[in-house]
C-alpha positions as CSV (number, residue, x, y, z in Angstrom):
1,X,126.8,103.2,117.7
2,X,125.1,102.4,114.4
3,X,122.2,104.5,113.4
4,X,118.8,102.7,113.4
5,X,116.9,103.2,110.1
6,X,113.2,103.3,109.8
7,X,111.9,100.8,107.3
8,X,109.5,101.1,104.4
9,X,107.9,97.9,102.9
10,X,108.7,97.4,99.2
11,X,106.4,95.7,96.7
12,X,108.0,93.1,94.3
13,X,106.7,93.2,90.8
14,X,107.5,90.9,87.8
15,X,110.3,92.2,85.5
16,X,108.9,93.4,82.2
17,X,110.3,95.5,79.3
18,X,107.7,98.2,79.9
19,X,108.0,98.5,83.6
20,X,111.8,98.5,83.6
21,X,112.1,101.0,80.7
22,X,112.8,104.1,82.9
23,X,115.9,102.3,84.3
24,X,117.4,100.6,81.2
25,X,116.6,97.4,79.2
26,X,115.5,93.9,79.9
27,X,117.7,91.4,78.1
28,X,115.7,88.4,77.0
29,X,114.7,86.3,74.0
30,X,111.2,87.4,73.3
31,X,108.8,88.1,70.4
32,X,109.0,91.8,71.3
33,X,112.5,92.2,69.9
34,X,114.1,92.0,66.4
35,X,115.0,88.5,65.6
36,X,116.0,86.5,62.6
37,X,117.5,83.1,61.6
38,X,121.2,82.8,61.0
39,X,123.8,80.0,60.6
40,X,122.0,78.2,57.7
41,X,118.7,78.1,59.7
42,X,120.2,76.5,62.8
43,X,120.2,79.6,65.1
44,X,117.6,82.2,66.0
45,X,119.3,85.6,66.7
46,X,117.6,88.0,69.2
47,X,119.3,91.1,68.0
48,X,120.5,94.3,69.7
49,X,118.9,93.8,73.1
50,X,120.7,96.5,75.1
51,X,122.3,99.9,74.6
52,X,125.7,99.2,76.1
53,X,127.2,102.6,76.9
54,X,131.0,102.6,77.7
55,X,131.1,106.4,78.2
56,X,133.7,108.8,77.0
57,X,137.2,107.2,76.8
58,X,135.8,103.9,78.1
59,X,135.7,100.4,76.7
60,X,133.2,97.7,77.2
61,X,134.5,94.8,79.4
62,X,133.0,91.4,80.1
63,X,133.2,89.8,83.6
64,X,131.5,87.1,85.7
65,X,130.1,88.1,89.1
66,X,129.3,85.3,91.5
67,X,126.5,86.4,93.8
68,X,125.9,84.7,97.2
69,X,122.2,84.1,98.0
70,X,120.4,86.8,100.1
71,X,118.0,85.7,102.8
72,X,114.5,87.2,102.8
73,X,113.1,89.3,104.3
74,X,115.9,91.7,103.1
75,X,116.6,95.3,104.2
76,X,117.7,97.6,101.3
77,X,119.9,100.1,103.1
78,X,122.3,101.2,100.3
79,X,122.3,101.8,96.6
80,X,124.9,102.4,93.9
81,X,125.1,104.0,90.5
82,X,127.6,104.2,87.6
83,X,127.7,107.8,86.4
84,X,129.9,107.2,83.4
85,X,128.4,104.1,81.7
86,X,125.7,101.4,81.6
87,X,126.1,98.1,83.4
88,X,124.4,94.8,82.1
89,X,123.8,91.7,84.1
90,X,122.9,88.4,82.3
91,X,122.2,85.4,84.6
92,X,124.1,82.2,83.8
93,X,122.6,80.0,86.5
94,X,119.0,80.0,85.4
95,X,117.8,81.1,88.8
96,X,115.4,84.0,89.7
97,X,116.9,87.0,91.3
98,X,115.8,90.5,92.5
99,X,116.5,93.8,90.9
100,X,116.1,97.0,93.0
101,X,116.3,100.3,91.2
102,X,115.6,104.0,91.5
103,X,115.6,106.8,88.9
104,X,118.9,108.4,87.9
105,X,119.6,111.8,89.5
106,X,119.5,112.8,93.1
107,X,120.0,110.4,96.0
108,X,116.9,108.2,96.1
109,X,114.5,107.7,99.0
110,X,113.1,104.3,100.0
111,X,109.7,105.4,98.5
112,X,111.4,105.8,95.1
113,X,112.7,102.2,95.0
114,X,111.2,99.7,92.6
115,X,111.8,95.9,93.1
116,X,111.5,93.5,90.2
117,X,111.6,89.7,90.3
118,X,113.7,88.6,87.3
119,X,113.3,85.1,85.9
120,X,116.5,83.1,85.4
121,X,116.3,83.8,81.6
122,X,116.1,87.6,81.9
123,X,119.0,90.0,82.2
124,X,119.0,93.7,82.9
125,X,121.0,96.6,81.5
126,X,121.1,99.5,84.0
127,X,121.2,102.8,82.1
128,X,124.0,105.3,82.9
129,X,123.4,106.9,86.3
130,X,120.4,104.7,87.4
131,X,120.6,103.8,91.1
132,X,120.5,100.1,91.8
133,X,121.3,97.6,94.6
134,X,124.2,95.2,94.1
135,X,123.3,91.6,93.2
136,X,120.4,90.0,95.0
137,X,120.7,86.3,94.2
138,X,117.9,84.1,95.7
139,X,118.2,80.6,97.0
140,X,121.6,79.6,95.5
141,X,124.9,81.0,94.5
142,X,124.4,82.5,91.0
143,X,126.8,83.6,88.3
144,X,126.1,86.6,86.1
145,X,127.9,87.7,82.9
146,X,128.4,91.4,83.4
147,X,129.2,93.9,80.7
148,X,130.3,97.3,82.0
149,X,133.0,99.9,81.6
150,X,136.7,100.1,82.1
151,X,138.5,103.4,81.7
152,X,139.5,106.7,83.3
153,X,137.3,108.4,85.9
154,X,135.3,107.4,88.9
155,X,132.4,105.2,87.9
156,X,130.8,103.9,91.1
157,X,128.9,106.0,93.7
158,X,127.5,104.3,96.8
159,X,125.1,105.8,99.2
160,X,123.2,104.7,102.4
161,X,119.5,105.3,102.5
162,X,118.0,107.5,105.2
163,X,115.1,104.9,105.5
164,X,115.6,101.3,104.6
165,X,113.3,99.4,102.2
166,X,112.1,96.0,103.3
167,X,111.6,93.1,100.8
168,X,109.3,90.6,102.4
169,X,109.7,86.9,101.5
170,X,106.0,86.6,100.8
171,X,106.3,89.3,98.1
172,X,109.2,87.7,96.3
173,X,107.5,84.4,95.5
174,X,110.2,82.3,93.9
């Protein structure tokens, strides 16, 4: 018989560079990053937006993940991390999505979870070892360009939380 988890309500906060800094980088075109004009003045380059870490003996790979929409309220019952490298998600569908993270290190508790509402023009780069929930697309099927690691070694740990976190639909105003 499946174990019944207690549930802790989670607050959803807007995704910002400052708030997300303990977990990695926000990938977005903003005035806060280095930018300059290229291609004879036709293109604005927002430069060096994330520290992609392929880890020892790894190589960076590019994939597309197609996320099915999640219904709210949503119970966060598991988390994952990549102990050998970073993992970047850049939305391609222009739709908002949720980002659930916890600090790198020991298995997190529901009280340590942070939930961010990302706009459709913001990506995230999870730093090596940061706990995060798999894709949480909202409303529609969403495609994400993903930059992560291929190479030797085990690079995905998944855990079940002792207490679930609950994301309420009222908190995730989309």
